[in-house]
Phi, psi and omega in degrees: 000132186277182185290334181275000183289149181292158180293136181280343182278327181270130182282126184270148179282166180297321180297321179294318178298317180297319178298322177293322179290319182289335174294322180285322183229098185295341183283352184280140177221120178272128179223173178291151181301328181293328178293316178300315179297320179294320179298315181295317183298315182281326181286324180263000177054054180278123182283171178086192182280349182079034179287334177233101180252118179287158173055043188270005176267328178214141184207140178250139183204153178290150184300314183297318181294322181295319181289339174286324184277320185234146179280160178296326178294324176293330181272356181074030183253146172279162181300329184263359183282130183266148177249150175294170184297323178233128187254141174254107181274129176243123178285127176297139182283052180287338179272350183263107181285327181290333183296324184292337183263003180279164178287165182299317182297320180296317181291318177297320178296320179295318177296322182297317178300316179294318180296316179296319176301315178293327180294320177298316178302313183296317182291317180291318177299323178296320179294325178291322177292332178271008175067022171289328173241126174249175186298319184291320181293318178297319180298320178295318179297317182291321181293333179295339180295326181121145183297311180293319177297318179295320179295322177292319179300312181297321180294316182294314180296321176293314182298323180275006178058047179247344185270120184274152175293148012268018177059040179276177177300327180293317179293322176298318180300312184293314183292322179293322175300316181294315181292314184294318178292324177297315177295324182301319182266330185254337178208066184298335180288348180262357185300312184287346177268333175288315181230074185291344178290337179273103186280322181244104183287339177291336180286345180250004181290346176298339180294329183233012186292335180268003182259138180278061187291332177295325177293318178299323180297316183286323184289334184269000184284117177289159175294125178095355178274122180283151178289327178229135177282142178288129179256121178297141183293325176222148179295169182291136182248138175306143185298329184299323184244018173291135183297334185250004182245111179289153179264177185296129182291342178287339182257340178205151180212190180300325179299320177296321178297320179296321177295321177297321179292323178295319176297321179297321181295321179291320182289321178294332177294329179268008176088016180261075183293328182295311179297321178298318178297319179296315180297321179291325176292325177292324175295322179292331181288344179293334175094022177283176183292342182262020184297319180295323177294321180294318178298322178295322177294323180293318176295328176296322178295321175294329175298319177296320179296316180293328176292327173292321177294330177299321178291326182285314187260001180058052181278152173281164179301325179293317180293324177298314178298322178295320178297318181295319178294327181284331181276336182300321178297345179281343187301311182301327183274332174294334181287348178295320182182154184291342181261007175290158182299322183292320177292322179296323178297314180296320178291325176297319179293325178291324176299325177301316179296317182295320179295325180285319189281323188257340180070174183221139172216172181223155173261118181266069186296313182295316178295322178296321181289318180296325180271006182053046176085003181288319178277149180289137180286334179246127182233124176287147182236072183292327180293323179299325178295316178295319182292321179298318178299315178295322179295315179296322179292324178292320176294328175296315179297323182292324180279337185295334182288348185243007182288159190259028175272179181295161183296322180294317179293325178294317179295320180297315182292317180296327176294317178295317180297318180297320181298311182292322181294323179297317179293317181295316179295321179296319178296319180296317180297315180296332179281319189270332184303313178297331180292316179294319179298315179298320180296317177298321178294320181295322183272352178096014176277069185247130183289152183248354180206175184296312177301326179286332174294319175299316182294322180295316178298324179291320178299316181295318180294323178293324175295321177292325173303312181296322178295319180291319185287318188252338179097353177200163174232159186229174177298323177299324177295316178299315177298315183294317183289326174292321181294324185277345183248183187271355175277116188238165175271142172288173179294156175296126187286334182174186181298327179297313178293325178297319180287317183283334181112143179285189186294329177294315179293323176293320176297325178298317178292319182289321179294325178297328176278318184286326182247048182300128179099335180239355175243128179258111181294158183294139175291169187297324180289331176287318182294320180289324175296325176295317179298315180294319180293326178295326177292324184274324187254340187255012176229153182295314176297324180294320180292321178298318179294319182290311186291323190255353180226303189294307186293308183288310186278328174293321176294323177296317179299315180294318179300314178291324178296317178296318179299314176296325180295324179278328180286315182232076184287343181230074183289346183296322186290345182252014183281134178264179181300126181252180182295335180283351179092006180272122182258181178301313182297320181288331181286337180288149178294135180255154179297145179278122181294147180251104180261137177290161178299151184296328184280353183285143178286128181295336179286134183291138175262148179296135175283170179297327179293320178292320178299316182295325180289336179277347178290159176300142182300327185286347184276338180235135179283158179296326178294322177293322177300314180298316180296316177299319180296319180294320177297320178294322179296318178298318179298312182297316180297318178296317180295321180292318178299314179300314181297318178299317179297316181296317179297322179297312179297320181296318178296318180298316178296316180295321179299315181294316181297315180294324179296322177293324183289323186257016181300134183269151176293159180294145182290163183293327182296336179297316182290326178293313178298323178297319181296311182292320178294322176297318176295321177297312179297324177298315178297321178295320183281327191252349183238103183301320182295316178296318178299321179295321178293322179297317180296318178296321179295318178295322177297318179296318179299316178295314180297322176294317176296320178298317180295317183290323186270337187233307187289319178298307177302322181292320179293324176294317180294323180276358178295152181300323180296308182293320179296324176295321180293315183291332180269358182285158179291326180298316179294325179297321178291319179295319180295320183283326189249353180234300190290309184295314176298326182294318179295316180294323177298312181300320182290315185288311183294320176299319180295317178298319179296318179298325179286329188248013186290341179281345181282149178290136178091355180292334180288338185288311186282344177292323179274003181274117184293336181292326178297317180293318182295314179297321178295319179297316180295317181296313180291328176296316179294319181292314185292331181266008174268160176305317178297319179296314178301321179295316179296315180300318181292321181288325175297317178294323176297320176296320179296319179297314180295318179296318177297320178298316178296317180294319185287312189265339185244299187290300181300311181297319183293317179297314180299309182292331180290317179294312180297317179294326180299309179292321179295315180293327178296314178295317178296322179295317179295315179297317181291326178293317177299317181294320180294318176297315179299321179293320180293326181276356176288151184262136180232150178299131180102355177296143175289156187296319183292331176292321177299316179296316180298317181294323177298316181294313183290322182297325179296322179282321184295327179300323178287317183295315181295327178295319181293319180296314179295325177296312182296314184290319183285320188267326189251322189262309187304316177300337183274335181257353174274113185298329180295318181274337185288317185255132001258358190295306183293325179297312179296321179298317176300317181297324182281322187276332187301319181299342184266013185297307182288329177295321178292324177298315179294325178296319180295315180295320178294320182292317184274326185116126185295332179285339184270335183231129178291160182293323178296320178295316177298322179294320178297318179295315181295322178296320178298315182293315184293323183277336183259337181300321178302333177297322177297318180297314178298320179296315182295317180297317179296317182293318181292328179296317178288328183288338183300321184269018178284336193253151184303318184295337181261010180296138176304147186296321183232173176291141181218170183295143183243163178286135183237312185287169181292339178256019178084017179283146170277180176299315178297321179293332176286330188256326190275122180295141179182180183295316180241025179218187183074040185300314183295319180295323179292322179293319180293327176296315176296324180294317180294322176299319179292322181293327179290337178274350183245157174230028186259119177301334178273359178073133178278185184289334178293308180292329178296324177299314180292326175296325176295322177296320177296322177297326178294320179293315180295326176295322175296319179292319178302312181296319180301309183291318183295323185275347176264298185274324179295315178292325178296316177300319181293320183286321181276342183051042181293336180248023182075228181274000181287134176253143178249122179234167180262125177271237182282135172248115181254133185245156169220185183294335183224025190205149166233129171250118189241120180268119175264118182261141177254132185296340178267351178214071184296326187278357182234071184289154172263133184244118173254150183234132169244126181216146176265117180242103177054043175089003177246132177271106183254146180236149179199160174257105185274343178211112186292317178058231182291348178296329181289343181273350184282155175291167181300319180291318178294321180294321178296320178294319180290324179292330173295321177293323177296321180299320177293323177296321177298319178296317179292337177273349180078036181290138179273318178212154180244127186298320179299321179291324179295319179298313180296326182292321184269357176088016177255117187284311181241123184218133183283162182294331184276355181257012176224120184225162178234124181231106178065252185249026181212156177254132184253130181235128177251109185286159176300336178285351180101352180283137180242123180231167179227151172238132179289146180252336182256001176289136189269008178290158181286325177243144185246139183245143181287150178220148181286152180281334175251177180283076179236178177290150182296132179291139181254341183277350183267133188279161168283136192238139171297140183302320182287344177282335176271317182260109180294330182292343178281344177278128179257130174250104182285161180295321179295320176296319180297317179292315181296327182298324185259346178272343181284154179301324180292323177293000000 
């Protein structure tokens, strides 16, 4: 900072900061945010109310255009003040509350970034106006970046609301230059995270190599703005537990420190080093003369903890010392509270030591009693000890990304955790894998061909993944992984197997014994649902019944029933006079008569109030009279309220009962529609050709509706004729003086009429044309005045802020609060059950009385936990899980709710009205009605997964598989959408976190998102390794050579996967999956060792790649497109996908397109511009361009690898 820089101690006003910025860059003009939004809306002709205006923090505009849109008074300009040719508008940070509390250097640095961003815009736009860049040159420059990279750039800029309309290549070029150069100078460490698809940034520097951007950077630097923001080494620590800040002596003193030390001594004697260290740190925070000694003692306790970890993980002395240095920075933050992340990490590591040192066993009381003492009452659980250690270590790794220590210390600790966790997970897998394999062999889950061998290995590895991640596996996990993969169950052989259980149920029983403590056998309702589904799905008669009767005609009946329920939800009110003599009036509920008791005298008796009023006035005081009157009013009000409530319930009950009595039979058209709809659904389910035609028809219908509702109006609006009219001065005058005042008049006068329509005479002035004309003229005069424009703009500004608050705070907070509430509730219940189970486990060294207590409590707790899991799994979880709730549970609620009071009456009638109160019966009926849909949703979800368990129900061909942790396919991870685009959403959150941080080592916010990205790439790595790597190993197609997955690099729309060959480690083969404008494209970007293979080996490996592409859901393969069009070598930047066509740029410079959605069998090339039709380009089979049109059936896939050539 130079000598002229402002003092850092004195806080500068916003006006002073603005003057410093404008001194450095005279083209800058600070205005209110609403002015910037108005300028952008009018300059870019953005339609609508302007609730979402892109690029609203900085904007560049020509001087003449700016003065047409905004007055000099609004811009803060004097009449004689001159503006430069191009102005850089900066929105004042009036909406940013955090900006006001930042230091001077931080605020100047933020302004500098905005000014530099605007300067790049101004300079590049000026060069475009001077024709240094034309549309063709910009298009060529942008296309050289690459199709996938360009798609990511456009997606990032659009998602971050930085891309201005019309979002052309020119706008993408300008905005990418501004963002990339801003990051290059102000946050170069974030470049690869903002645009991760660009692997080599030197390859795109040609875009700005001729621009003097270094001069712009120096010229825009305000006085006092630092080039790099200072990053605090550690975050702020509360003063109470700061190591160097003593607390108030009135609240703590030396005696308190001694008590803390005494407690620390007692806890360390029982092996609780973490609590002892925390207590000693709290003693050090008191601020006595021995604070340094106390901190040293706390670090010594951590030294003992690391020595215990050394015994568990077999660490070397150097590794032990590294762990101790990495854990010491956690102590100050762990002293804040036992529930802090830092304290939880230390406790998790201590739990690893306890699980290793004391072991775990269980008392098998029920098994010992059932076997009459044959089974051992005490059973050791060695696997549970290993799994607990892995679980604690995994929770430590999950919390480490959010701890509040410095970035360097966080990276060091996470690196140590990752190393140990990898070893621990590998040991656990090696221990459990043989157990699962033996169990599968015993029950007959044996593969019959090579693809099934690959699938079996994948199923076992996925079970091990679930065991490592969650700490246990269940029967549902085994069922799901078998259903999702190619290893299937054979049909049920007969009644004996049906009674004894199919292979899944037998595996469930054997795994419960072999993996005691870490495998949870299926509950009785799961086992019985599996038996029923095996009868329906695992036998030929059951499948025939389900496929040809239950699914089509049962689905048709439900669909029509739901449709009738929504169309005519109250058929009782429309019932006419029937043969029984019940009419509409009689069918409606009537008030329940209120009869006095029989013994009551029909003659009215005087009330207390009347009696009191007949007494002599002098006998009762006025205050007493008022009090008695109030009591009588309360009694009367209470009686009326009770009577009203009872009448309401009675009417509802009578309405439900009468509706049941007079229910009409279904009309004849219902059965006819049911028959035809059932036959239609049967053809859709059972005839692939018919199903394909139906899908095409639905697609055409959707495309036609989309064209009619969106594309046609948009094309009309964007036509030159309409655009010329809308951009004309005449239309601007009509819009300002006719259309806008007319709309406002209609809205205001209509609103006033709605508010005053109940008043007498309001109907008269509504039809008076003079009222409308006068209102129109008055509002026209007001809206086109300076005051009116200001009011309109401020109202719009309030609406924008309100929409922002609703969208990003209220709506988002409510949504996340609801979702987090149910998620946290489920997690809390699961964690509570796990905690109680863990507390009731028996460990070596437990006292005898504790063992007896645990046996007694554990016997009762086993029943209680079973009931809780039953209720949560069967009744509650399907209702709060949005995937399971809609539409099955939603429709079930809609159908069952009207029968609430009828069920209440049925309960009272069955049990007896005298035995059960009405409120109790209503509570029981409400519980059944509200929880029963959960059972329906659970059964539908379970049966859906059970269908694909059996060989006979295997899909005909290879199809895309689930890869992500939430069931996403590769396309679902990459393709943006409402329930897809997982990777793009994580990168969006990462960019938001990076903008809040200035740390080259990344703060805890960005570290969390980077951890989520690592989870996604790990899932992709496992998918590829278990499909193609295992296939190469099983077939030995390359001899003894093994193929493994190396580095997996991700971007917002891309995965680059390195396949390593054990004979050529340094020359990996890299395949790429990327989403380009909604199409999942695959390509080999680096051949590597693939080029060294012989022709036969290469053909076999390409066949394996084709299967991998099918399992990944690839739409097209670039190499196949090149071969189809006759181009042998084609660069990545010369093949692009735009909407519904593939664009090919030949080496000769000719650009042609092939349609992708055209349904013809052969596709013909067409020029991209208005040129003559190309003749040198061949007609191509549709399946040669679209890989997804090629079907690889399961029988072909099996035959390919079982043959000697395969």
